[in-house]
C-alpha positions as CSV (number, residue, x, y, z in Angstrom):
1,X,5.0,-34.2,4.3
2,X,3.9,-35.5,0.9
3,X,2.1,-33.1,-1.5
4,X,-1.6,-32.8,-1.0
5,X,-3.7,-34.9,-3.4
6,X,-5.8,-33.0,-6.0
7,X,-9.1,-34.6,-5.1
8,X,-11.5,-32.2,-6.7
9,X,-9.4,-30.9,-9.5
10,X,-11.4,-31.0,-12.8
11,X,-9.8,-33.0,-15.6
12,X,-9.2,-31.1,-18.8
13,X,-11.3,-32.7,-21.6
14,X,-8.3,-33.4,-23.9
15,X,-6.3,-34.8,-21.0
16,X,-9.3,-36.9,-20.1
17,X,-9.4,-38.3,-23.7
18,X,-5.7,-39.1,-23.5
19,X,-6.1,-40.9,-20.2
20,X,-9.0,-42.9,-21.4
21,X,-7.1,-43.9,-24.5
22,X,-4.2,-45.1,-22.3
23,X,-6.4,-47.0,-20.0
24,X,-8.3,-48.6,-22.9
25,X,-5.0,-49.7,-24.4
26,X,-3.8,-51.3,-21.2
27,X,-7.2,-53.0,-20.8
28,X,-7.0,-54.5,-24.2
29,X,-3.4,-55.7,-23.9
30,X,-2.8,-59.4,-23.2
31,X,0.1,-61.7,-22.8
32,X,0.9,-65.4,-23.4
33,X,1.9,-66.1,-19.7
34,X,1.4,-64.4,-16.4
35,X,4.1,-61.8,-16.8
36,X,2.0,-58.6,-16.9
37,X,2.5,-56.7,-13.7
38,X,0.0,-54.2,-12.4
39,X,1.1,-51.9,-9.6
40,X,-1.1,-49.2,-8.0
41,X,0.2,-47.1,-5.1
42,X,-2.1,-44.7,-3.3
43,X,-0.8,-41.3,-2.2
44,X,-0.6,-42.2,1.4
45,X,1.6,-45.3,0.7
46,X,5.4,-45.2,0.5
47,X,7.1,-46.4,-2.7
48,X,9.8,-48.3,-0.8
49,X,7.1,-50.6,0.7
50,X,6.0,-51.7,-2.7
51,X,9.7,-52.2,-3.7
52,X,10.2,-54.5,-0.8
53,X,7.0,-56.4,-1.6
54,X,8.3,-56.9,-5.2
55,X,11.6,-58.0,-3.9
56,X,9.8,-60.7,-1.9
57,X,7.7,-61.6,-4.9
58,X,10.9,-62.0,-7.0
59,X,12.0,-64.8,-4.7
60,X,8.6,-66.5,-5.0
61,X,8.7,-66.3,-8.8
62,X,11.7,-68.5,-8.9
63,X,9.4,-71.4,-8.1
64,X,7.5,-71.1,-11.4
65,X,8.0,-74.4,-13.2
66,X,7.7,-73.2,-16.8
67,X,11.1,-71.8,-17.6
68,X,9.9,-69.2,-20.2
69,X,7.1,-67.9,-18.0
70,X,9.4,-67.8,-15.0
71,X,12.0,-65.7,-16.8
72,X,9.3,-63.4,-18.2
73,X,7.8,-62.9,-14.7
74,X,11.2,-62.3,-13.1
75,X,12.1,-59.9,-15.8
76,X,8.9,-57.9,-15.4
77,X,9.2,-57.7,-11.6
78,X,12.9,-56.7,-11.9
79,X,12.0,-53.9,-14.3
80,X,9.2,-52.7,-12.0
81,X,11.7,-52.6,-9.1
82,X,14.1,-50.5,-11.2
83,X,11.4,-48.1,-12.2
84,X,10.1,-47.6,-8.7
85,X,13.7,-46.8,-7.6
86,X,13.4,-43.6,-9.6
87,X,10.7,-42.4,-7.3
88,X,11.7,-40.9,-3.9
89,X,8.2,-40.1,-2.9
90,X,4.7,-41.1,-4.1
91,X,3.2,-38.5,-6.4
92,X,0.2,-36.5,-5.0
93,X,-2.4,-38.7,-6.6
94,X,-0.5,-41.9,-6.3
95,X,1.4,-44.0,-8.9
96,X,0.3,-46.4,-11.6
97,X,2.9,-48.8,-13.1
98,X,2.3,-51.4,-15.8
99,X,5.1,-53.6,-17.2
100,X,5.6,-57.0,-18.8
101,X,5.5,-58.8,-22.1
102,X,2.4,-58.3,-24.2
103,X,1.4,-59.6,-27.6
104,X,0.8,-57.2,-30.5
105,X,-1.8,-57.7,-33.2
106,X,0.5,-60.0,-35.2
107,X,1.0,-62.2,-32.1
108,X,4.6,-61.1,-31.6
109,X,5.9,-60.5,-28.1
110,X,6.6,-56.9,-27.1
111,X,8.0,-55.5,-23.8
112,X,6.0,-52.7,-22.3
113,X,6.8,-50.3,-19.4
114,X,4.4,-47.5,-18.5
115,X,4.2,-45.4,-15.4
116,X,2.1,-42.3,-14.7
117,X,0.3,-40.3,-12.0
118,X,-3.5,-40.8,-12.2
119,X,-5.8,-37.8,-12.7
120,X,-7.3,-38.2,-9.2
121,X,-6.1,-39.9,-6.0
122,X,-6.0,-43.7,-5.9
123,X,-7.9,-45.3,-3.1
124,X,-6.4,-48.8,-3.1
125,X,-3.0,-50.5,-3.2
126,X,-2.7,-53.2,-5.8
127,X,0.0,-55.7,-7.0
128,X,-1.1,-58.3,-9.5
129,X,1.0,-60.5,-11.9
130,X,-1.4,-61.9,-14.5
131,X,-1.9,-62.4,-18.2
132,X,-3.6,-59.0,-18.4
133,X,-3.4,-55.6,-16.7
134,X,-5.9,-54.7,-14.0
135,X,-7.2,-51.2,-14.8
136,X,-10.7,-51.4,-13.3
137,X,-9.8,-49.0,-10.4
138,X,-8.6,-46.4,-12.9
139,X,-12.0,-46.2,-14.7
140,X,-13.5,-45.3,-11.3
141,X,-11.2,-42.3,-11.1
142,X,-12.6,-40.9,-14.4
143,X,-16.1,-40.6,-12.8
144,X,-16.9,-37.1,-11.8
145,X,-17.5,-36.5,-8.1
146,X,-20.5,-34.3,-8.9
147,X,-23.8,-36.0,-9.5
148,X,-27.2,-34.3,-10.0
149,X,-30.5,-35.9,-9.2
150,X,-33.7,-35.5,-11.2
151,X,-37.3,-36.3,-10.1
152,X,-39.7,-36.3,-13.1
153,X,-43.3,-36.6,-12.0
154,X,-46.7,-36.3,-13.8
155,X,-50.1,-37.9,-13.6
156,X,-48.9,-41.3,-15.0
157,X,-45.9,-41.9,-12.7
158,X,-42.5,-40.8,-11.4
159,X,-38.9,-41.3,-12.6
160,X,-35.7,-40.8,-10.6
161,X,-32.6,-40.1,-12.6
162,X,-29.0,-39.0,-12.2
163,X,-26.6,-37.0,-14.4
164,X,-22.9,-37.2,-13.8
165,X,-20.1,-36.3,-16.1
166,X,-20.9,-37.6,-19.6
167,X,-23.7,-40.0,-18.6
168,X,-27.3,-40.1,-17.5
169,X,-29.1,-43.0,-16.0
170,X,-32.5,-43.9,-14.7
171,X,-32.3,-45.0,-11.0
172,X,-35.9,-45.9,-10.4
173,X,-39.4,-45.4,-11.8
174,X,-43.0,-46.4,-10.9
175,X,-46.4,-45.9,-12.5
176,X,-49.6,-44.5,-10.8
177,X,-53.3,-44.7,-11.7
178,X,-54.8,-41.5,-10.3
179,X,-58.6,-40.9,-10.4
180,X,-59.7,-38.3,-13.0
181,X,-62.1,-35.5,-12.3
182,X,-65.7,-36.8,-12.2
183,X,-68.8,-35.3,-13.7
184,X,-71.3,-36.7,-11.2
185,X,-73.1,-34.2,-9.0
186,X,-74.5,-34.1,-5.5
187,X,-72.9,-36.2,-2.7
188,X,-71.0,-38.3,-5.3
189,X,-69.1,-35.3,-6.6
190,X,-67.9,-34.5,-3.0
191,X,-66.9,-38.1,-2.4
192,X,-65.0,-38.4,-5.7
193,X,-63.3,-35.1,-5.1
194,X,-62.2,-36.2,-1.7
195,X,-60.9,-39.5,-3.1
196,X,-59.0,-37.7,-5.8
197,X,-57.3,-35.3,-3.4
198,X,-56.4,-38.2,-1.1
199,X,-54.9,-40.2,-4.0
200,X,-52.8,-37.2,-5.2
201,X,-51.6,-36.7,-1.6
202,X,-50.6,-40.4,-1.3
203,X,-48.8,-40.1,-4.6
204,X,-46.8,-37.1,-3.5
205,X,-46.0,-38.9,-0.2
206,X,-44.7,-42.0,-2.1
207,X,-42.6,-39.8,-4.4
208,X,-41.0,-38.1,-1.4
209,X,-40.4,-41.3,0.6
210,X,-38.9,-43.0,-2.5
211,X,-36.7,-39.9,-3.1
212,X,-35.2,-40.5,0.4
213,X,-34.4,-44.1,-0.5
214,X,-32.9,-43.2,-3.9
215,X,-30.9,-40.0,-3.0
216,X,-29.9,-40.5,0.6
217,X,-26.7,-42.6,0.9
218,X,-25.6,-45.1,3.6
219,X,-23.7,-42.2,5.3
220,X,-27.1,-40.5,5.9
221,X,-26.1,-37.7,3.5
222,X,-27.5,-36.8,0.1
223,X,-25.6,-38.7,-2.6
224,X,-26.1,-36.0,-5.2
225,X,-24.8,-32.4,-5.3
226,X,-28.1,-30.9,-6.3
227,X,-31.7,-31.9,-7.2
228,X,-34.0,-30.9,-10.1
229,X,-37.7,-31.3,-9.8
230,X,-39.6,-31.4,-13.1
231,X,-43.1,-32.3,-14.3
232,X,-46.1,-31.3,-16.5
233,X,-48.6,-30.6,-13.7
234,X,-48.5,-29.1,-10.2
235,X,-47.1,-32.2,-8.5
236,X,-43.5,-30.9,-8.5
237,X,-44.5,-27.8,-6.6
238,X,-46.5,-29.8,-4.1
239,X,-43.5,-32.0,-3.6
240,X,-41.1,-29.1,-3.0
241,X,-43.5,-27.6,-0.4
242,X,-44.3,-30.9,1.2
243,X,-43.2,-31.5,4.8
244,X,-42.8,-35.2,3.8
245,X,-39.8,-34.5,1.5
246,X,-36.6,-35.0,3.5
247,X,-34.9,-31.7,4.4
248,X,-31.6,-33.0,3.3
249,X,-33.1,-33.1,-0.2
250,X,-35.1,-29.9,0.1
251,X,-31.9,-28.0,0.9
252,X,-30.3,-29.0,-2.4
253,X,-33.1,-28.3,-4.8
254,X,-31.6,-26.3,-7.6
255,X,-34.6,-25.7,-9.8
256,X,-38.2,-26.6,-10.5
257,X,-39.0,-27.0,-14.2
258,X,-42.2,-27.2,-16.3
259,X,-41.9,-29.9,-18.9
260,X,-44.3,-31.3,-21.5
261,X,-43.6,-35.0,-20.9
262,X,-43.1,-37.6,-18.3
263,X,-40.8,-40.7,-18.1
264,X,-37.5,-40.8,-20.0
265,X,-38.7,-38.3,-22.6
266,X,-39.4,-35.9,-19.8
267,X,-36.0,-36.7,-18.3
268,X,-34.2,-35.8,-21.5
269,X,-36.2,-32.6,-21.7
270,X,-35.5,-31.7,-18.1
271,X,-31.7,-32.2,-18.7
272,X,-31.9,-29.8,-21.7
273,X,-33.9,-27.2,-19.8
274,X,-31.6,-27.4,-16.8
275,X,-28.5,-26.5,-18.9
276,X,-28.1,-23.0,-17.3
277,X,-28.1,-24.7,-13.9
278,X,-25.8,-27.6,-14.9
279,X,-23.6,-25.7,-17.2
280,X,-20.4,-27.3,-15.8
281,X,-21.7,-30.9,-16.3
282,X,-19.9,-32.5,-19.2
283,X,-23.0,-34.1,-20.8
284,X,-25.0,-30.9,-20.7
285,X,-22.1,-29.0,-22.4
286,X,-22.0,-31.8,-25.0
287,X,-25.7,-31.5,-25.7
288,X,-25.5,-27.7,-26.0
289,X,-22.6,-28.0,-28.4
290,X,-24.2,-30.7,-30.6
291,X,-27.6,-28.9,-30.7
292,X,-25.7,-25.8,-32.0
293,X,-24.2,-28.0,-34.7
294,X,-27.5,-29.5,-35.6
295,X,-29.1,-26.1,-35.8
296,X,-26.4,-24.8,-38.2
297,X,-26.8,-27.9,-40.4
298,X,-30.6,-27.4,-40.6
299,X,-30.1,-23.8,-41.6
300,X,-27.1,-24.3,-43.9
301,X,-25.0,-22.3,-41.6
302,X,-21.2,-22.2,-41.1
303,X,-20.5,-25.8,-40.2
304,X,-19.3,-29.1,-41.6
305,X,-19.9,-32.8,-40.9
306,X,-18.3,-36.0,-42.0
307,X,-14.6,-36.6,-42.5
308,X,-14.5,-35.2,-46.1
309,X,-16.1,-31.8,-45.4
310,X,-14.5,-31.4,-42.0
311,X,-10.9,-32.1,-43.2
312,X,-11.4,-29.8,-46.2
313,X,-12.4,-27.1,-43.7
314,X,-9.4,-27.9,-41.6
315,X,-7.0,-27.5,-44.6
316,X,-8.7,-24.2,-45.4
317,X,-8.2,-22.9,-41.8
318,X,-11.9,-22.5,-41.5
319,X,-12.5,-24.6,-38.4
320,X,-13.3,-22.7,-35.2
321,X,-14.5,-25.6,-33.0
322,X,-13.8,-29.2,-34.0
323,X,-16.1,-31.9,-32.5
324,X,-14.9,-35.5,-32.4
325,X,-16.5,-38.7,-31.1
326,X,-13.9,-39.9,-28.5
327,X,-13.9,-43.4,-30.0
328,X,-13.9,-42.3,-33.7
329,X,-12.5,-45.1,-35.8
330,X,-10.7,-43.0,-38.5
331,X,-6.9,-43.0,-39.2
332,X,-4.9,-40.2,-40.7
333,X,-2.5,-41.9,-43.1
334,X,0.5,-40.4,-44.8
335,X,0.9,-42.0,-48.3
336,X,4.2,-41.8,-50.2
337,X,4.4,-42.6,-54.0
338,X,7.4,-43.9,-55.9
339,X,8.7,-40.3,-56.4
340,X,8.6,-39.6,-52.7
341,X,5.6,-37.3,-52.9
342,X,3.3,-37.4,-49.8
343,X,-0.4,-37.1,-49.6
344,X,-2.7,-37.4,-46.6
345,X,-5.7,-39.8,-46.7
346,X,-8.2,-41.0,-44.2
347,X,-9.3,-44.6,-43.7
348,X,-11.4,-46.6,-41.2
349,X,-10.0,-49.6,-39.5
350,X,-12.1,-51.8,-41.8
351,X,-10.7,-50.1,-44.9
352,X,-7.1,-50.6,-43.7
353,X,-7.7,-54.3,-43.0
354,X,-9.3,-54.8,-46.4
355,X,-6.3,-53.0,-48.1
356,X,-8.4,-52.3,-51.1
357,X,-8.2,-48.5,-50.6
358,X,-4.4,-48.8,-50.4
359,X,-3.9,-50.3,-53.8
360,X,-3.9,-47.7,-56.6
361,X,-2.1,-47.1,-59.8
362,X,0.5,-44.9,-58.2
363,X,1.6,-47.7,-55.9
364,X,1.6,-45.5,-52.8
365,X,3.0,-46.8,-49.6
366,X,1.9,-45.9,-46.1
367,X,4.7,-44.1,-44.3
368,X,2.7,-43.1,-41.2
369,X,-0.6,-44.1,-39.6
370,X,-2.2,-42.4,-36.5
371,X,-5.7,-42.2,-35.2
372,X,-7.3,-38.9,-36.3
373,X,-8.4,-38.2,-32.7
374,X,-4.9,-38.7,-31.4
375,X,-3.4,-36.5,-34.1
376,X,-5.9,-33.7,-33.5
377,X,-5.3,-33.9,-29.7
378,X,-1.7,-33.0,-30.4
379,X,-2.1,-30.6,-33.4
380,X,-5.4,-28.7,-33.0
381,X,-3.6,-25.7,-31.5
382,X,-1.4,-25.2,-34.5
383,X,-4.4,-23.7,-36.3
384,X,-6.0,-22.1,-33.3
385,X,-8.8,-24.6,-33.2
386,X,-10.9,-25.4,-30.1
387,X,-11.2,-29.2,-29.8
388,X,-14.2,-30.8,-28.1
389,X,-14.6,-34.6,-27.5
390,X,-18.1,-36.0,-27.1
391,X,-19.5,-39.4,-26.3
392,X,-22.4,-41.4,-27.6
393,X,-24.1,-41.6,-24.2
394,X,-26.7,-38.8,-24.7
395,X,-29.4,-38.8,-27.4
396,X,-27.6,-36.0,-29.2
397,X,-24.3,-37.8,-29.0
398,X,-25.8,-41.0,-30.3
399,X,-27.3,-39.1,-33.2
400,X,-24.0,-37.3,-33.9
401,X,-22.1,-40.7,-34.1
402,X,-24.7,-42.6,-36.1
403,X,-26.0,-39.9,-38.3
404,X,-22.9,-37.7,-38.9
405,X,-20.1,-40.1,-38.6
406,X,-18.8,-38.8,-35.3
407,X,-17.0,-35.7,-36.7
408,X,-18.1,-32.2,-37.4
409,X,-17.1,-28.6,-36.9
410,X,-18.3,-25.1,-36.3
411,X,-16.7,-22.9,-38.9
412,X,-15.3,-19.4,-38.9
413,X,-16.9,-18.7,-42.2
414,X,-19.3,-20.6,-44.5
415,X,-17.9,-22.9,-47.2
416,X,-19.5,-24.5,-50.3
417,X,-18.2,-28.0,-50.3
418,X,-20.0,-29.1,-53.5
419,X,-17.8,-26.9,-55.6
420,X,-14.6,-27.3,-53.5
421,X,-11.8,-28.5,-55.8
422,X,-8.8,-27.9,-53.6
423,X,-8.2,-31.7,-53.3
424,X,-8.6,-32.5,-57.0
425,X,-5.0,-32.0,-57.9
426,X,-3.7,-33.8,-54.8
427,X,-5.8,-37.0,-54.9
428,X,-8.4,-37.8,-57.6
429,X,-9.7,-40.6,-55.5
430,X,-10.4,-38.3,-52.5
431,X,-14.2,-38.8,-52.8
432,X,-14.0,-42.5,-53.0
433,X,-11.9,-42.7,-49.8
434,X,-15.0,-41.3,-48.0
435,X,-17.7,-43.5,-49.5
436,X,-18.4,-45.1,-46.2
437,X,-19.0,-41.7,-44.6
438,X,-21.0,-40.3,-47.5
439,X,-23.4,-43.2,-47.0
440,X,-23.9,-42.1,-43.4
441,X,-24.0,-38.3,-43.8
């Protein structure tokens, strides 16, 4: 019997980053012909069946008229068959295999072979020979299985939202025009009061009925793990106590929150206030972490932001928690001068392409270039640093990327970067290397 698939196993954040980087690389790769082979084998499928299918495809490939493309396709399929021969059984979560001839940035051909077990079980079998790799099913595997629904209601309308993993999205919203309290007396006041109560009741009814449409799936079960009700008036309490609200949703209410706003602003506030309830949701953890950094910045606490400050703190072993945007466009470059002396400098992709920052009087040559995020993923433990990757999908994440350059740290002790001269003897141009970041931060 094959090993059981790890369906609900959480993905370690650093492993998640590495997997996303791999998938993004495969997504962006392209070839000159149709010799890029994509193979996905679900855990319940036998590897030998795919090998047999590829053997049949090898015979079909001999009919390709273009000689160069035919040889490339046959070579890729043959390589895939040889790689699959190394597997006796399908791994617990299935198997992903990508091979073929791709073009690098200079347009030169390069052979690629990559095989790995996905982080969660594959749900479909796939074989494609194309001019690109088909990685769409792998992105679906990165989605968390846990989703939390939000109902934000006030006197102006109702919003239905969802939080899952590192993302939030609005599912539906509608506006309402409820009658206000009236100052007329006598019979009119009674009539207006009755109309007002009736309008509010109808509003709660509509919210409850729409909630069923939004949060009950085609399998007649709730499509969210839990539900948060939030609002600025008493509507949320009326909704939770209403017989109209579907019991399948009532049973998964995790909290009822008082907030100051409605709409999307209220949605963001509700997510923040629900942090103790949703402490295991990635986006909520990101928001708490970034809010802690923002608070330290505002109070001149033990923190750093921007490449220059943060890497100074890293070299001083002052970093406790390093926070990186998972798509940070900064490279760690090892520069070597004519005497063989090495220095570390940091450049953006734009700076590397312009080459202006690589031309100095010492005639340094670049001996190594690696994305800073990749380097930190492999080396953060050497200094006992906790590494956290964040996205730009939350308001806090977007502010971190746009305002702080996508890099910051919580420090073990406070540092004064204005008077820090540790880099002066190493590289007099250190400050100029970070002009782009200083303009941001």
